[in-house]
C-alpha angles and dihedrals in degrees: 000000000000124000113222110217113201128198112003107079125181119235090248094057109051093110093052090045093053095042091053094055096259097313124113117204114208116197124209090018095147129051113259090252094050091045091053093047091051092046091052092050093046091052090059090054098054094097092059096052119117134190112272110240100188099051134103089213115100119242093350115163124203149165135188116252118234108249088228093058124112091236093054091049092051095046093046094046127122088244092060092043091054091052093056097040 
């Protein structure tokens, strides 16, 4: 799973940012343990995914995370915010 980081772009990445349509993909963003925990939770949600209707992406499936979920808590944490600031 890749985490797309919008907006704040480091000086070393403007070419990648522009060539990806304004999206910067940051690999190894999460610790291996956090990545595995998110992957496990996401696998349990696959059955509830639906086709996105308001997206320019083709055949993209999605679903809103429950704000009480472990994945939501990890991705909205101060630790994650500090990594993208």
